[in-house]
Every structure is written in structure tokens, then in C-alpha cells.
C-alpha positions in Angstrom: 116.6 104.5 131.3 115.7 107.4 129.9 117.7 110.5 130.6 114.9 112.4 132.1 115.2 109.6 134.5 118.9 109.3 135.0 120.2 113.1 135.3 118.8 116.3 137.5 116.9 119.0 135.5 120.1 120.9 134.7 121.9 118.0 133.6 119.0 117.2 131.0 120.8 117.9 127.5 117.0 118.6 126.1 116.8 121.7 128.7 120.9 122.3 127.6 120.1 122.4 124.1 117.5 125.1 124.2 119.3 127.4 126.2 122.4 126.6 125.1 122.6 125.5 121.6 123.9 122.0 120.1 127.6 123.0 120.7 127.3 122.5 124.8 126.7 118.9 124.3 128.7 115.8 123.8 128.9 113.7 120.6 127.2 110.8 122.9 124.7 113.1 124.5 123.7 114.4 121.1 123.2 110.6 120.2 121.2 110.0 123.6 118.8 112.8 122.7 118.2 111.4 119.5 117.6 107.8 120.9 115.5 108.9 123.9 116.1 105.9 126.0 118.6 103.1 126.0 118.3 99.1 126.4 118.0 96.8 129.2 120.2 97.0 131.8 122.0 100.3 130.2 120.5 103.5 130.0 120.9 105.7 126.7 123.6 107.8 127.5 125.8 104.6 128.3 124.7 103.1 125.1 125.7 105.9 122.9 129.0 106.2 124.6 129.8 102.8 124.1 128.3 102.7 120.6 131.2 105.3 119.9 133.4 103.9 121.7 132.5 100.5 119.7 133.1 102.1 116.2 136.0 104.5 117.3 134.3 107.9 116.6 130.9 109.5 115.6 131.7 109.5 112.2 132.9 105.7 111.6 129.5 104.8 113.4 127.1 107.1 111.4 129.0 105.9 108.1 127.9 101.9 109.4 126.0 99.6 107.6 123.1 97.8 108.6 124.7 94.2 109.2 127.7 95.8 111.5 124.8 97.8 113.6 122.4 94.8 113.7 125.6 93.2 115.7 125.5 95.7 118.2 123.7 95.4 121.8 120.9 97.9 122.3 120.2 98.6 118.9 116.9 97.5 117.1 115.9 98.9 114.1 114.3 101.8 115.2 117.7 103.3 116.4 119.5 102.2 113.6 116.9 103.9 111.4 117.8 107.0 112.8 121.8 106.8 112.8 120.9 106.3 108.8 118.4 109.3 108.6 121.5 111.2 110.3 123.9 110.8 107.6 121.4 110.9 104.7 120.3 114.5 106.1 124.0 115.5 106.5 124.7 114.7 103.0 121.7 116.0 101.5 121.9 119.3 103.7 125.6 119.7 101.6 124.3 118.4 98.3 121.5 121.0 98.4 124.5 123.7 98.6 126.5 122.6 96.1 123.0 122.8 93.8 122.1 126.2 95.0 125.6 128.1 94.7 128.7 127.9 92.1 131.2 124.8 93.6 134.2 126.6 92.8 133.4 129.8 94.9 133.5 127.1 97.9 136.1 124.5 97.2 136.1 123.6 101.1 132.4 122.4 100.4 133.0 120.3 97.9 135.6 118.5 100.0 133.3 118.0 102.9 130.5 116.8 100.7 132.9 114.3 99.2 134.1 113.2 102.8 130.9 112.7 104.0 130.0 110.4 100.5 133.6 108.7 100.7 135.9 108.8 103.7 134.0 105.8 105.7 134.3 103.2 102.3 136.2 100.2 103.4 136.4 99.7 99.2 137.7 102.4 96.5 134.4 104.1 95.1 134.6 106.6 92.3 131.9 109.1 92.1 131.6 111.9 89.4 130.0 115.9 90.2 128.6 116.5 87.2 127.7 120.6 87.2 125.9 122.8 85.0 127.6 126.1 82.7 127.3 128.4 86.3 129.6 125.3 88.0 126.1 124.7 90.2 126.0 120.6 91.2 123.6 118.9 89.0 123.7 115.4 90.3 126.3 113.5 91.8 126.9 110.0 90.2 128.7 106.5 91.3 130.8 105.6 88.2 133.2 103.0 89.3 133.3 100.5 92.6 136.6 98.2 93.3 138.7 96.5 95.6 140.8 96.8 98.6 143.2 98.4 96.8 142.2 99.5 93.2 139.4 100.5 91.2 138.7 100.7 87.5 137.6 103.9 85.6 136.3 104.0 82.1 136.7 107.4 80.3 133.8 106.6 77.9 131.7 106.1 81.2 132.2 109.3 82.4 131.6 111.3 79.4 128.1 109.0 78.9 127.4 110.0 81.8 128.2 113.6 81.5 126.7 114.1 78.5 123.4 112.3 80.3 123.2 115.1 82.4 123.6 118.2 80.4 126.9 119.1 82.1 129.4 121.5 81.8 132.1 120.4 83.9 133.0 117.1 85.9 134.7 117.0 89.2 136.0 113.7 90.3 136.2 112.4 93.6 137.7 108.6 94.9 138.9 107.3 98.2 141.8 105.5 99.1 141.2 103.2 101.6 144.6 102.8 102.6 144.5 106.3 104.4 147.0 107.8 102.0 145.6 111.3 100.8 147.7 111.5 98.0 147.6 110.9 94.4 148.7 107.7 93.0 150.7 107.8 89.3 147.8 105.9 88.6 145.6 108.7 89.7 147.6 111.5 87.5 147.5 109.0 84.6 143.7 108.4 84.8 143.2 111.9 85.7 145.2 113.2 82.1 143.4 110.4 80.5 139.9 111.7 81.7 140.6 115.2 81.2 141.4 115.2 76.9 138.1 112.6 77.0 136.1 114.9 78.1 137.2 117.5 76.3 136.4 116.1 73.0 132.8 116.8 74.0 133.2 120.1 75.4 133.1 119.1 79.1 135.3 120.5 81.8 137.4 118.7 84.6 137.6 120.7 87.0 139.4 118.9 89.3 140.0 115.3 91.0 140.0 115.2 95.0 141.7 112.3 97.0 139.8 111.0 99.8 141.5 109.5 102.7 138.9 109.0 106.2 138.7 113.0 107.0 141.5 114.2 104.5 140.5 115.3 101.2 143.2 116.6 98.8 143.0 118.4 95.2 145.1 117.5 92.7 144.5 121.2 91.1 146.3 122.5 94.5 148.6 119.9 94.5 149.9 121.0 90.8 149.3 117.2 90.0 146.7 118.0 87.4 
């Protein structure tokens, strides 16, 4: 059943978003507006809310993989594609701005971008943001993927990727699936080792970000760099 059939005209999300903007709608209403229709025996608003509840929030729902999404009642391939497209568009929007402007002028934006890339991951991933000489993003590249408790990052691989990107600077970021948003002794040691290796080829390591869900900690800001 669609929202148009379910709600009175002044309660319909489509009419409200046009009159009052997206902020006037709940997460479930926005998701329902995207889906357009529900499933057999469940209206679209109930479907949207049940998915948000099942995954523990909108963020983990949008970051869920195809396998997990296909196990949800009411989700066919079309709706799964819609969910995946939302996250991809959000990431690309953030990336577009980082490619246009100096990253150092917007550290909060960099943190948001890294949280969008890594905050939902259940194993450790490490990415490098390669920057030009004006500290604009050239590209982001995954340089390591580990287990639930550790990842292996090799300085020579980061150096190689930096040279291939013609980078002048790098920002490193990796996630802590444990949810602990602070640098470990191993993180600090690795950061210092990477900084020395990159300096040999005149690439500056500007920061190392630790991502834990929606929390992002800068090692520069905490004085651990």
C-alpha cells in the first residue's frame, strides 16, 4: 500500500516535503517516500520503520550489505538498489567537495567522509586520502583490510600508492570495530613509521584518523601524531 492511499493529503510526506522541506519528515517517512510502496500485508511506512528498527538505525541500514538486506521481508532487489544508491550518492557528494576545496580548511568534512566510508564496517579497513599540493583530494584508496581485531598496513604500499597518485600529502584513516575511538600504541607506532617512509619521497602525512561508528578522532588533535 502506498502512502497516498494510507494518509490524508496534508499528512502525506510528498506534499509536506515540498511545502516544509525534508527536515519536516522522520527517517521512516523519508525512506517510505523513496520506496513509494510497501509489500504484501505491510504498508510502506510500516516497512520503512521496521527496517530502521531491525538494523538499529538509519545509518546501519544504509550501510548493510546485499546479503543482509535480501534476508529482510518486504525488500526486493529494486528497494535494495535504492538503499545502496542513497549511500553511494551521499559518499560521492562528500568526496566531490573534498576534491574541490582544501581539506585542511574543513577537517569536520573530512571526518564525516571517513565516517561514511568506514563507520559501519565490522572488520578493520584502512584507507588513504591522497591529496594534491593544494591539499585537495585526488582519490581515496583502501590500502588494507584486516580481521575483527587487527589489520596489516605496509609503509611501502602506501608510498607506492602515493607516488602513483602523484600525491603531495596523505591522510590515513582506519576504523575500530570495537567502538573504541582512540589510537592504540600500535596505531601510534605505525603512524610514525609511515610518516618517516613518506617523507623520503616528499609526501607529507598530515593526520591519522580513528573511526569508531560515528565518532572520529584525529591523532593530530589529540597530540599523538
